[in-house]
N, C-alpha and C positions, 0 to 999 in steps of 0.2 A: 741790443742784444736782439738777437732773433727770436722768433717764436718757436713752437716745436715744429709747426707745420712748414716753416720755411728752413728749419735744419733736415726736416726729411727732403725738402725740395733739393737742398743743397746736394744730396746722394743721388740724384738722378729722378726722372721721372716714374713715379710709383707704378709698378706692375700691376697686372690684374693678378698674376700668380701668388696664391697667399704665402708662399715661402720667401717668394723676393720682397714683400711687403715686411715681414717679419726679419729679415736679414736687415733692411735699411732700417727700420724701428731700433733694432738693438744697436747699431752702429752709431745711428743718432746719440742712443743712451749713453753710450761709451765716450763720445765727444763731448757731451754737455759740460763736464766738469772742468773744460778747457775754458769755458765762457765765464766760470766762477770766479771772476777778480772783480775788487773793489765793490761798486754799488751792485753790480749784476748778481751777486753771490746770492743773497736772499731770493731774487728773482727765480735764479736756478733752482735753489732749494724747493720753492713754491712749485716749480714745473716737474721735479722729481719727485715730489710728495705726492702730486694729482696721476704720476703716473704708478703707483703704487698700487693702483684698482685694476692693473693690468692681470688677466687669468692666465697668462703665458708664463710657465715657471722660471724659464730661461730668461725673459725678460725681466721678471720680477727679482730675480736675483741680481741682473745687472744694476737694476735702479737702487736696490739696497746697497750694494757694493758703492755707485756712485755717490750717494746719500753721506755713507762712511767716510769717503775720502774727502768730500769738501767739509765735511764736520770737522775732521783734522786740520783743514785749512784755515776755518773760522767757524768756531761751534756757536758763538752767539748769532751769527748771520744764517747761519744752518736753522738754528731753532726759531728764528724768526718766520722762515719759510714753513716750517712744520706747524708750528701753534697757529700760525695763520689759516693753514688748511684745516685744523682741527676745529678752530672756531667756528670757520664760515664754510668749509667744504662740503661735499656731498658725504652721505652717510659711511660709504663704503671706503672711502679716500680716508675720513676722520676715524674709521675703526683700525684701519692697518696704518694710519700714522701714529695712534697710540700705541698699538703694538710693537712697531719698530722700536719707539722709545723705549718698552718695558723689556725688550730682548737685546737692543744693541747697545744702549748706554755704559752697562755693566762692561761692555767690551773694550772701552775706550780708556785709553792711559790717562794718569793724573796729570799730565801736562796739558790734556784738552779738557778734562772736566777740573777747571780750575773752582777756586772758592766762587768768583764772579760769575762763572758758566752756571753752576749749581745754585746759584742766589736767582739768576733769571730762570730757570727751570721751575724753581719753587713760586715764583712770582706768576708764572704765565700758568702754572698748575692750578693755581688758587681761582684765577679767572675761568678754567675750564671747569671745575669743579663746583662751580654755580648752579650749573645745569648738565649732569651726568646721570647715566644708567647704573645699574648695580655693577654690571661687568666692568665699566668703564673705571667707576668708584675704586674698585680693586685693583685694577691695573695701575692706575695712578698712585695707590699706596704703595705698591711694590716698586714703581719708579722713586719716589720719594723716600721710602725707608731706605734704599740702597744708597742714596747720597752719602758722602761722607761727612759733609758739615751738618749731618742730621743726625749723626750717630751720638752726639754729644746729649746729656742730661737735658739741656735747654731745647736741642732740636728735636729730642722724642716728646717733649712737652708740647712743642709746636705741631707735632703729627697728631697727639692725643685730641689738642684743641681744635685741629681741622675736622677730625671724626667727630667729635662732640658736635660741631657745628650741622655736620652732615646728618649726625642721627636725629637733629633737632630737639635736644633735650631740654629746650624751655618750653616746648608744646607740651598740652595735656595727651598722654597717651591714649590712643583709641585701639582696645584689644580685638575689636570687631572688623578692624580694617586689614585686610592682608597685606596690603602694600607697607602699610605703618608699621606692624610687625615684622615684616620682611627686612623693611629700610634699617630698622632697630637691630637686628640679628647681625645683619651684614657688616655694619659699621662697628658694632661689638666685637664682632670676630677679628676685625681689623685692629681693633684697640688692645686687645688682650696682650699680644706679643710686644707691646711696647710699654708696658707697665713693670715698673720695678720697685723696689725700695725707696728710689728718689723722684720716680715719676707716677704719682698715686691715680688710682682707680676711682676715688672717692665721689666724684661727680657721677660716674656710671652706676657705682653701688646703690648710691642715694636714690637714683632714678628708679632702678628694678626694685627697690625695697619699697619706695613710695608709691610709683605708678604701675610696675608691672606685676608684683608678686599678689597683690590684693586681686587683681584679674586673670590670674593664672589659667583657671578653669574655662575661661571665655575667649582665649586665644586662638586664632584663626590663622591657617597660613596657606600660601599658594603652592607650596612644595608638597606633593603628594609623598604619602610615606614617612613624613617627618613627624617624630613625637615632639611637637612644639613645647610642650610643659618641661620635659627633660631637657630639651637643648637650652632653653632659658635658663633652668636650673645648673645647669653645666658651666654655663658663662658665667653666671653668678659666682659659683664656687672659684672659678679661676681668677676672678678679679677681686674677691674678698681678702685675698692673701696681701694685697697691697694696697687696700684701703688707709687711706690717711685719717687724719681728724675729721670726725663726722658732726656736723651740727646738731642734728637731731637723734644722737646716737641711741638714746634709751628708745624713743618711739619706734626707730626702724628696727632696732633688736627685737621689740616686742611684735611688730609683723613678721619677722622672721621666725621668731619662736612660735607665734601662732600657726603659721602655715605649716612649721614641723610638727606640731600637735594633728595636724589633720593626717598626716601620714604615720603617725605613732599610735596604732590603737590601743584601745584598753582589753583586756583579757576578757573573754566571753565569760558571761556568769554561769557558775556551775550548779547543778542541782545538788539536793541534800546527801545523793548518793556518791556525789563527786563526779558524776557524767556531765557532759556538755548539756546546758538546758535547752536543746534546741536550737541553739544560734551556731551559726555556721564559724568557721575558723576565721578571722579576719585575714585578708591578703597582705602579706607584707611587701611593700614595694621597695625593696633594696636600693635601687638606682636612684629613686627620688630621695630617700632618707640619706643616702650617703653625701648628695649633694648641700641638702639642707643642713645637716648636721654639721658639716663640713666650715660652711658658710656660717653658721651660728658661732662656732667654735673659734672661727676666725676673729668674728666681731666682738665675740664674747671677751675676748683677751682686753679690750679697751674698757670695757666696764664688767669686770671680774664678779663685783657683788651682785649683778642682775638677778641671779637664779635666788640667792639667799636674801636680799635686801629689798628688791624691787617687785617680787611676786609676793603674794598672801601666801601663810600655810598651806592653805587648802589647795591652791594651784601648784605648789612646790610638790606637794603630796601626790598628787594625780600625773605630774611628769614622771616622777619616780617609779610610779607603777607602770606607766607606759612604756618607761625604759628597761625596767626590769622585765616586762613582758617580751618585749622586742628581743631582748638580749637572750632570752630561755630560746627562742626562736632561733636567735643567731647562732647558738651553739650546736643545735642540730643539725643546720645547713652546713655549717663549716666543717664538720664532722663527716658529715654525707660527701662533700665536695674533695676534701682531702682523702676519703676512702676510694672515690672514683677514679682520680687521680695519681694514686699510688703506683709508684713502678713504671709510670709511663713516661717516656723520654722521647726525644728526637722527632720523627714523623709521626708518631702516636699522639704527640700533644700539638699538631698541626691541622687535624681533623676539626671541622668546623664544630661539633659540639663538643671537642675538649677545649677549644679556644675560647669557647663560651662560659665553661666552667671554670677556665683559668683566670677569665676577667671576673666571673662570680666570686672567687673565692678571694680576689683583690678586694672586691666591693664589701663583700662581708667581714674581711679581717679589719678594714678601715674603720667599719662602724664599731667592732668592736672595740678597738683601740681609744675611740672617741667616747664611747659610752664610758668606758673605764674613768676616763679623765672626769667625765661629769658626775660619776658617783663618789668621786672625793669628797671629803669634810674639810673644808669647803671645796666646791668644785674647781677643778684644774684645768688650764689651757696650755699645757705644756707639752703635751706630744705632739709631734709632726709626722703626717702621711703624707703619701704621694698620691693624689687622684688616680682611680683606677683605670683611665683613659690617658693618661699621661705616663710620657717613659720614664724611668726612674735614671736620675741625673748622678752621676758620681761627681761631686765637686770637691777639688781638692782645697785645703787650707790656705786661704788668702785670694783664691781664684774668684775672678767677678762673675756675675750670673751672665750666662753666654746669650749673646744676642740672638733672638730666634728669628727665624725667618718669616715674614709677615704674610707669606701664601700657605702658610701651613693652617688646617682649618678653614682653608678659602670658604667663604660661603657660596652656595650653589647658584647657578644661574637661574632666571626666571623659568624652568621650564617644568613639565611634569616629572623627570625622572631627577631627582637628586642625587649628588655624588655619594661616595662611599660612608663620608663623615655623617651624613644624616641618615643612613640605613644601620642605624648602631641596632644591636641586640641589646633588650634589657631584660634583665636575670629575674626570671620570675621564679620562686622557690617551689617547690613539690607541696601539694596540697594535703592536708590529712592532719589528723591529731598527732601531738608531739608525743614522743615514745614516753612510756611510763615512768622509767627512771629519771625523766626531767621534771615530772610533775610538782617536785617539790624545790626545784632550783632557786637558789637564792643568790642573786648577782653579787650583793654587797659582802655577803659572806664569802663568795669564790673570790673576791679581792684581798680580802683580808687575809685568806690562807695562802697567799701567794708571796 
């Protein structure tokens, strides 16, 4: 088997002219697949993988095509060369070899990507995942989640276990370590699309309740402009729908409940004349409350008597006062938002201001539905809402839950500027006192009247 240099020499003495050298190199690359026979094929794959480091676009395309051609001859042998360089090659070669797999594997026909070939990809990928960057991890999850053999329930479960191992869920969470926080978020983002009614999120939800929620206010992140607390709460909300049986359900539900109370203020005290006794109106953080209330509603289904049997009467009374006060403000803002959006269609709804208002209306409507459930006697957990940042999916009867692309909500690279996913707008309601005609609003009475 000739070396790359020997192949170049076979096409004549290298001239000083750059163009001639380039032509010779390109011709050599075209001829390389001819040597990919028998035991030589992994070596050819290894050489071609090294050549991915070229900055010449024409040459780079030839290398890609050559790799694809030998992939179709012997997929296992080609993978041997690729993974050899991923594990031991230069950084630029490793990076481009991983990107080759993430973009080209999905273009190969089923007769090439057999079950045995996919098993080899999984085995070799596990070796690489022992030491990867955040970006590499995302690419490998894209590669693995696209394999047909991992589309099954057991396959998805394998992927969840891989992510859990990468997230290091056995270790104590360190909220002051930006890398620790970033790793957990990146891994969780990759896990979320894998969860379903058959592939449970219990391990992740438990970790978030036990380790992350108590430290929510002290979280640090290397991503500039990211509201790390909201990001964590959104991930928890998305996972809570697919939580299975939890060992310490009551304990974790109480942690979630206590965190919810932090964002559900008591009404300000009033003076004898009915005016505010000098206290400022509490700021209602709707985005946070939507996430926490949704998560509590989902886990509360598993312990429906939590509010009535697990809390003392005073605590329950306090919670209902907070709910009623929040609901009162909610009605005001829902009415304001509907009025602001009334009659607006098409292009008018695409302005940045109106987009925020549309999302805000989704958030407030969701909270409204969930609060109504909790005001039932006994509290109900039957209502279903779609989280404000998720697309509404119309699922026909008997249709299975669609498999989501694991690249959606991909985590940001470790760079100062995060992607659009992390630059979310938080809805901040207008400040000021509630309108006077709502001062005696009674949420329980409003429910009974419907």
